[in-house]
C-alpha positions in Angstrom: 106.6 103.4 119.2 103.9 105.8 117.8 105.1 109.2 118.9 101.5 110.0 119.8 99.5 107.0 120.3 95.5 107.1 120.4 94.7 107.0 124.2 91.0 107.4 124.2 87.8 107.6 122.2 84.3 108.9 123.3 81.2 108.8 121.0 77.6 109.7 121.3 75.2 108.9 118.7 77.6 108.1 115.7 76.5 105.4 113.4 75.4 102.2 115.5 77.0 103.6 118.5 74.9 104.9 121.4 77.6 105.8 123.5 81.2 104.6 123.8 84.0 105.6 126.1 87.1 103.4 125.3 90.7 103.5 126.5 93.2 102.0 124.3 96.5 100.2 124.4 99.4 101.9 123.0 100.3 98.4 121.6 97.6 96.1 120.5 93.5 96.6 120.6 91.4 93.7 119.5 87.6 94.7 118.6 85.2 92.0 118.7 81.3 91.6 118.4 78.5 90.2 116.7 77.8 91.2 113.1 76.1 94.6 112.8 77.7 95.9 116.0 80.0 98.4 114.2 83.5 96.7 114.3 84.4 98.0 110.9 82.8 101.5 111.7 84.8 102.0 114.9 88.2 101.3 113.0 87.0 103.6 110.3 86.2 106.5 112.6 89.7 106.0 114.5 91.3 105.8 111.1 89.5 109.0 109.8 90.0 111.0 112.7 93.7 110.1 113.1 94.4 110.7 109.1 92.5 114.2 109.5 95.3 115.4 112.1 98.2 113.8 110.3 100.9 116.0 108.6 99.9 114.8 105.0 96.2 116.0 105.4 96.2 119.0 107.8 97.8 122.4 106.9 97.8 123.6 110.7 96.0 122.5 113.9 93.3 125.2 113.7 89.6 124.8 113.9 89.0 126.2 110.4 91.6 123.7 109.0 90.3 120.8 110.9 86.8 121.2 110.2 87.4 120.7 106.5 89.9 118.0 107.1 87.7 116.0 109.3 84.6 116.4 107.1 86.4 115.6 103.9 87.8 112.5 105.5 84.6 111.0 107.0 83.0 111.5 103.8 85.7 109.7 101.8 86.0 106.9 104.4 82.4 106.0 104.8 81.0 107.3 101.5 77.7 108.5 103.0 75.1 110.4 100.7 75.7 113.3 103.2 77.7 113.6 106.3 74.5 113.6 108.4 73.8 110.1 107.4 76.4 109.1 109.8 74.6 110.4 113.0 72.5 107.7 114.6 69.2 107.2 113.4 66.4 108.5 115.9 63.4 110.5 115.7 63.7 114.1 114.6 67.1 115.7 114.7 70.1 114.1 116.4 73.8 115.1 116.8 76.8 112.9 116.5 79.6 113.8 119.1 83.2 112.3 118.7 86.4 113.0 120.8 89.6 111.3 120.3 92.6 111.9 122.5 96.3 111.3 121.4 99.0 111.4 124.0 101.3 114.0 123.8 99.2 116.5 121.7 97.7 118.7 124.3 93.9 119.1 123.8 91.8 116.2 122.1 90.3 116.2 118.7 86.4 116.9 119.3 83.8 117.6 116.7 80.1 117.1 116.0 77.7 117.3 113.5 74.0 117.3 113.1 72.0 114.6 111.3 70.9 117.3 108.8 74.5 118.1 107.8 75.6 118.0 104.4 79.4 118.3 104.4 80.3 120.4 107.5 81.4 119.4 111.2 81.8 121.8 113.9 85.1 121.4 115.8 85.2 122.0 119.5 88.7 121.0 120.4 92.1 121.1 118.6 95.4 119.2 119.2 98.4 121.6 119.4 100.2 119.7 116.7 99.9 117.5 113.7 100.7 113.8 113.8 104.0 113.0 112.3 103.1 109.0 112.2 101.1 107.5 109.2 97.9 105.8 109.8 97.1 102.7 107.5 93.9 101.2 106.9 93.9 97.6 105.8 90.5 96.2 104.4 89.4 92.6 104.8 90.8 91.8 101.3 94.3 92.4 99.8 95.1 95.1 97.3 98.4 94.0 95.7 96.6 92.1 93.1 94.3 95.2 92.1 97.0 97.7 92.5 97.7 98.5 89.0 95.4 101.4 88.1 93.8 101.7 91.3 94.8 105.2 92.2 94.1 106.6 88.9 90.8 104.8 88.7 89.7 106.4 92.0 90.7 109.8 90.9 89.1 109.8 87.6 86.0 107.8 88.1 83.1 107.1 90.5 83.7 104.1 92.2 82.1 101.9 95.0 85.3 101.3 97.2 86.0 103.6 99.9 88.9 106.0 100.3 91.0 103.7 102.5 91.7 101.6 99.4 93.3 104.6 97.6 95.2 105.9 100.6 96.6 102.3 101.1 97.4 102.1 97.6 99.5 105.2 97.5 101.3 104.0 100.8 102.1 100.5 99.0 103.6 102.5 96.1 106.4 104.0 98.3 109.8 102.5 97.7 111.8 100.5 100.2 114.2 102.3 102.5 118.0 102.1 102.0 121.0 102.1 104.3 120.7 101.7 108.2 116.9 102.0 108.2 116.5 99.5 105.3 118.8 97.2 107.3 116.6 97.8 110.3 113.5 97.0 108.2 114.8 93.8 107.0 115.8 92.8 110.4 112.4 93.3 111.8 110.8 91.5 108.9 112.8 88.4 109.2 109.9 86.5 110.9 107.4 87.6 108.2 110.2 86.7 105.4 110.6 83.2 106.8 106.5 82.8 106.6 106.7 84.1 103.1 109.8 82.2 102.2 110.3 85.2 99.8 110.0 89.0 99.3 107.8 91.3 97.5 108.7 93.8 94.7 107.1 96.5 92.4 107.9 96.9 88.7 106.3 99.1 86.3 103.3 99.7 88.5 102.6 95.9 89.5 103.4 93.7 92.3 105.5 90.5 92.3 106.1 87.9 95.0 109.8 86.5 94.7 109.6 82.9 96.0 112.0 80.1 96.3 112.1 77.5 93.8 112.4 73.7 93.9 116.0 74.0 92.6 117.1 76.6 95.5 116.8 79.7 93.4 113.9 82.3 93.3 111.2 83.0 90.9 109.2 85.9 90.4 105.5 85.5 90.3 102.7 87.9 89.8 101.1 88.9 93.0 97.5 87.7 91.8 98.9 84.4 91.3 100.0 83.6 94.8 97.5 82.8 97.7 95.7 85.6 99.4 97.4 84.8 102.6 100.9 85.6 101.0 99.4 88.7 99.5 98.2 90.1 102.9 101.4 89.4 104.3 103.3 90.9 101.5 101.3 94.1 102.0 102.5 94.5 105.5 105.9 93.6 104.5 105.9 96.5 102.1 104.5 98.8 104.4 107.4 98.1 106.9 110.1 98.0 104.2 109.2 101.6 103.2 109.2 102.7 106.8 105.3 103.5 107.0 105.2 101.0 109.8 108.8 100.6 110.8 108.7 101.0 114.7 106.0 103.5 114.3 102.6 104.5 113.0 98.9 103.2 113.4 97.8 100.0 111.6 93.9 99.6 111.5 93.4 95.9 110.0 89.6 94.9 109.3 89.2 91.2 109.7 92.8 90.0 109.1 91.6 86.4 109.0 89.1 86.9 106.1 89.5 84.0 103.5 92.5 82.4 105.1 93.3 79.0 106.4 94.3 78.3 109.9 98.0 78.0 108.9 97.9 81.5 107.5 96.0 82.8 110.1 98.7 81.8 112.5 101.2 83.7 110.4 99.0 86.7 110.4 98.7 86.6 114.1 102.7 86.5 114.4 102.8 89.5 112.1 100.2 91.5 114.3 102.2 90.5 117.5 105.4 91.4 115.9 104.4 94.9 114.8 102.8 95.8 118.0 105.8 94.6 119.9 108.0 96.7 117.8 106.2 100.1 118.1 103.1 100.2 115.8 99.9 100.9 117.6 97.5 98.3 116.1 93.9 97.9 116.1 92.3 94.7 114.5 88.5 93.7 114.3 88.1 90.1 114.1 85.5 87.1 114.3 88.4 84.5 114.2 88.6 82.6 117.5 91.7 81.1 116.1 93.3 84.7 115.9 92.1 85.4 119.4 93.7 82.6 120.8 96.9 82.7 118.9 97.4 86.3 119.9 96.9 85.4 123.7 99.4 82.6 123.3 102.0 84.9 121.6 101.5 87.5 124.3 101.9 84.9 127.1 105.4 84.1 125.7 106.3 87.8 124.7 104.0 90.2 126.5 102.1 92.8 124.6 99.9 95.3 126.3 96.5 94.2 124.6 93.1 95.9 125.1 89.8 93.9 124.1 87.0 95.9 123.0 83.6 94.1 123.0 80.8 95.6 121.3 77.2 94.6 122.0 73.9 95.9 120.9 71.4 96.9 123.7 67.9 98.5 124.0 67.2 101.8 125.9 66.4 101.6 129.5 63.0 102.4 130.8 64.0 105.9 132.3 66.0 106.6 129.0 69.4 106.7 130.7 70.9 104.3 128.2 71.0 105.2 124.5 69.7 102.7 121.9 72.5 101.2 120.0 75.9 99.6 120.6 78.2 100.1 123.6 81.6 98.8 124.4 83.3 97.1 127.1 87.1 97.1 127.5 89.3 94.8 129.4 92.9 93.5 129.3 91.8 90.0 128.8 89.3 88.1 126.8 87.6 87.1 129.8 86.8 90.8 130.9 84.2 90.8 128.1 80.7 90.2 129.0 80.1 88.1 125.7 82.3 86.7 123.0 79.9 85.2 120.8 82.4 83.5 118.5 83.8 81.5 121.5 80.6 80.8 122.9 79.4 79.4 119.6 82.6 77.4 119.1 82.2 75.8 122.5 78.6 75.0 121.7 79.5 73.3 118.6 82.3 71.2 120.2 79.6 70.2 122.8 77.1 69.1 120.1 79.8 67.4 118.1 80.8 65.4 121.0 77.5 64.4 122.0 76.8 63.4 118.3 80.0 61.0 118.4 79.0 59.5 121.6 75.4 58.8 120.5 76.8 56.9 117.6 
């Protein structure tokens, strides 16, 4: 399990969020909400905060070093014109406050910045140690097919994609483990290998998927020539094989269902459940009713502690006690969320469809 899982997040006036106070599960966290409620922003904020404190980005846990690490990562991940653009849009000046508590590291990571800030944050509280586990952000599209040259392109040119793509490409380039840990990785990956019916290899800066052939052998196919669902699963397989997500780490996966058919979504849900069960703290943002139901079924069979985070937009109260923006509701089941638009819309469509069939 992640040595220092993310425990809580408190936010005021960051991006679309008026005020959030969320307690997370050390295993699986599922973020749902309408378009524009900030699902991706929430995952990116958690990722940037976590990445700022890990052993690869932070020299030592001090306010001076963290101020640089946090500001640099926020700008790289969100790519705003200036850091202050990430503060909520209100009349006059505003200030974004963020606090992330990791279990087992003493004080929380707490920082703020004004809407006028260029590239500086003020750090109010510092954890007493760096994070040893690695944070991984998987965007809604796969990266294996565009891996060749992606890192050098990011370092040498002004590009439109954010820093999560570069970070993940670096991790995908790590070689698989050998020895006992490699054997353990392959054991953990057996369900994914069964789904893929093959494996993934990197040769000369390009990824290939080895699949079974009709004659019983294996054939090596360029990653961009296999389905997107295979490529998404192959990314996770590679990250487990290299030890990045081997019974540890943090995985932030934005819309894992994007562009996938229900059969492949079921495989993705199994993969998410498998990682959460075996020690990775997983955060996903999804619109998919299929993914939600599949995760529920999997957890009923093999329990995983799950937190559902529902984001909804609201207007300020008359007395000003509620901030304009998006708030979050957290519960251990999908039924705890006050609104789950995807499920409601699917139910309404089913009702319309049945009425149409009976009318005919």
